[in-house]
N, C-alpha and C positions, 0 to 999 in steps of 0.2 A: 660883903666887901666892896669896896669901890675900886674900879680898875680904870685906869687912863691909859688910852691909845694917844700918845703924844709925837706927831709926825710932821716936820716941816714940809717933808714930800709925802703927801697921803698915799695910803693903799689905795687900791682900786676898790670901787663900791661894792664889787662882789665878794674881796677879801673882808672888807668891813661887815658885810652881811653874815660871813661866816664866823668872824669874830664873836659878833653880837650873839649869835645863835649858841656858840659855846659858853660866853660868859654869862649870858642872862639863863640860859638853859640851866647853869648850876646854882642859879640863885644869886648872882651877884650884879651890881650896878656897873654899867659901862658909860664912860663919858669920853667925848672926843675933842682934843684940841689939833686941829688940821691947818696947815698952811700958816702957822705962827711967824711972826717977821721979827719979834724982839724975844730975847730971853727971859724979859720980865714976864712976858706972857706964860712962860713955861713955869716959872717960879710962883707965878701965882696958882696955877692949875694944879701944882702938885702937893699943895699944901694938906689937903685932907685925904689924898688917895692911899690905898693900901697896897697897890700893884700898879706897875707900868709896862705897856708895851712900846716900843720905840724902833727906828729903824737906823738911820744914821746920825739921829740927834745926840747930842753930847749930855752924857750925865755925869757931872763933876761934883766936886765937894761942896760948890753953892747950891745946886740943885739938891743934893743930898740933906743938906742943913734945913733947906725949906720943907722938905718931904718928910715931915715928923712921924707921920703914920706909915711910911713906906715899909714893906717888909720884902718885896721881891721885884726886880726889873728885868725884864726879858728882851734882848735884841733878836728882832726877826731877821735872821741871817746867821752866817757863820762867823763873819769876824765881830770882835767885839772891843776893840781899841779905842771906841769911843766912850765906853764905860770906865770911869776911875776906879779901877778894883780895889786899890788899898783903901779909897775912901769909902766904898761900898761896904767893904769888911769892917771900916772902924764905925760905921753906923749901923751895924747887924743888918745889912741889907743882902739878899741872895741875888746875886747877878747871873743870868744865864744866857745862853744864845740857843739858836735853832739848827743844829748841825746837821747836814744833808739835804735840808728842803730846797736849797738854791744849786744844788750839785750838777744836776744835768743840766741846768741853764749855762751855768759856766762852762762845764765840758763841751757843750755844742758850740758855744762862742769861741772857744780855743781853736775849734776845728774850722770855722768859718774864718778865722784870722791867718790860720795856717794855710789853708788854700789860696787865700788871698795873697800873703807872701809868697809862695813858691810858684804862683801863677804871674808873679813880676807885677802885682797889684793890678792886674787886668789892663794893661797897658798897649796890650795888642802884639806883644813879643811872646816868643815861646818860653814857656816856664818848664817846671820839672813837676813829677808826679810825687805823692806821699807813699804809694805803693813800694815796698822793698825798703824804704828808708828807715833808720834807727829813731826812735821817739825815746827821749828822756824825761822822765817825770820826777820833778823834785819835790817830795811829800807826797805819801802814798795815803793821803785821808779820803773823805768822801768823794772830793772833786776829782782827785787823782785817779781813783778806782774808776770814776766814770769816763775820764780820759781813756784810761787804757781800754775799756770796754769798746769805746768807739774806734779807737786806734785799730784794733782788731779787724774790724770792718772794712777798714781802709787798707788792710793788708799790711801795716806797718809791723816792724819789730820792735817790741816795747821793753824798756829798761827803766828801773826805777830806784831811786835812793831816798829812805826816810830814816832819820836818826833815832825814832822812836817806834819804828814799825820794825819787827823781827824780819828778817830775810826770808824765812820759811813762810810767813804770811803773803809776802809778795810773790813768791814762787808759786805758791797754792793758787793765786789767781792768774797763773799762766804768764807772768811778768819776770822778765830777768831782774834779779837783785844784784846792784853793784856794792863794791866796799866802801864808797864815798862818793862825795859830790864832784870831786876831781875826775873820779872815773867816768861820771855820768856826762861831763862835758866833754871828755876826751873822745868817747866811743859813740856819741850821737850826732845826728845831723841836725835834730831839733830838739831843744831843750824847752818845756813848758814848767814854769813856776808855780808852786801851790804852797809856799811855805808862809807862816804868819809873819807879822813884823814883830820881833821879840829882840832883846838885847843882843843875842846871839846872831840873829839874820840880817838886822838892819845894815845896809850898804855890803852885803856879803857877797853880792854880785857884782863883782869888780873886774878890773882891767885883767888881773892874772887868771881869775877863773874862765871868764868868757873867751880869752885868748886861747884856752886849750880846744875850742870847739874846731871841727874840720872846716875847710874851704867850703863856703857857700852856707855855713851854718845860720840856723834862724831861731830867735830867742824870743819866746813868747812869755809874756807877764799878765796873768789875770788874777794876781795875789795881792800884793800891797806895793804901793809906790816906794815905800821906804826901804825894801830890800834891796833896790837898786843902787850903785853907785854911780849917780847920772854922771859927773864929770870924768869919771874914768871910763864910762862907756862911750861917751861922746869922743875921748881922746882915741879908744880903740877902733871905733867905727871909722874915725877919720883916717887911721893908719891901714885899716882893713877893709878894703872896699867890697869884699865878697859877703860880709856878715849884714843879715837883717836883724831889726827889733821891732816887733808890733806888741802893742798892751792895750788894755782898756782903762789904763789910769794916765791922764796926760801929765808928763814930768814936769818938775819945775823948770828944767832945761829945755822945755817943748822947742823953743826958738832955735836953741843950737842943734837938736835932733832935725827939725825940718830941713836942714841944709842936705840931708841924706836921702834925696828924692828918690822914689821907688826902691828904698831899703828901710824906711820907717813909716809906721803908721800908728796913731793914736786915735781912740775913739773920742767924741766931744767930752763925755762924762764917763763914770764908772757904768759899765754895761753888763757886766757879767751874770748879775741876778734879774736883769730887766727884762723879764717874761711875764705875761699873765700867771702864768701857771706857778712859778717861783713865788711871785707876789702874794698870791692867794695861799700856796703851801706854807710858807713862813709865817704869815700872820695867824693862821688857824692853829698851826703847831706851837706858837706863843701862847695863844689862848688857852689850849689844853694843858701846857706846862703849868700856867698860873692856877688854872683848876685844880691840877694835880697837888700842887704846892699846899692850896688851902685845904683840900680834902685830906690828905694822908702826910703832908710834911715832905712829900717828894722833891729830892734836889739832884736829881740824875743828871742834869745838864747844867749843874753850877759850875762857874768858871772863876770864882773867887773862893777864897778859903779863910 
């Protein structure tokens, strides 16, 4: 089988070495398309491949039309909104992600940003500590569980809500389960978002919800930009000078948020999974999943049906 690694932003060399070892060790051929600048290059590269590994690269209906032999595409990372799942299903292509591989990297970034926020973004003025504060985790998946683990080391009181994770599972992890997301925002000093961008969640983090936060509340978003209702959050932060917002996804309204000096911070680009370890882990996991698919038909991590 022929496996294409198509990455506009390439994997680290050590990750490619690991991917190659997995793919070629299973008797398959590995080809690379790195740092491509035009979609036409991708369309040409997919013509005769049986599998693809991508990062943030878009696999839409046009790509799938061109990939006549494609059976499986794996997004190296947790998010998969860059794959047109309906089109993949229509083309009988299995779409997968690699959940959990970037989780610790994202969770550690959450705490870097959290400390930065409560210490007044290191402006020299006295801030506050995280110890004893209530942390709310919205969605208790792989990243949320790692955030909870680290929070306990900081001595925080940890709460979580996840519409799809039973309360007893959350409680078993030593975390307080709350009834709904309103309660999470009402009770917690800091709320960290880990929800995917879906029809249900898009723009759900809005004026009314965030306004439930206590005085001095901190909102952390390392999930997806689309879950924030940006105009409403700008409006709220204009009215409430006590709120802070830190994110690793630069909002469309970045210029509007920039006026909240000392209360807003965004990284220059999406940074959650940007560690050497996460880069390597996700790439090798993707290779192993492709090998498993061709060896036994394994679709454990399939995200389209």
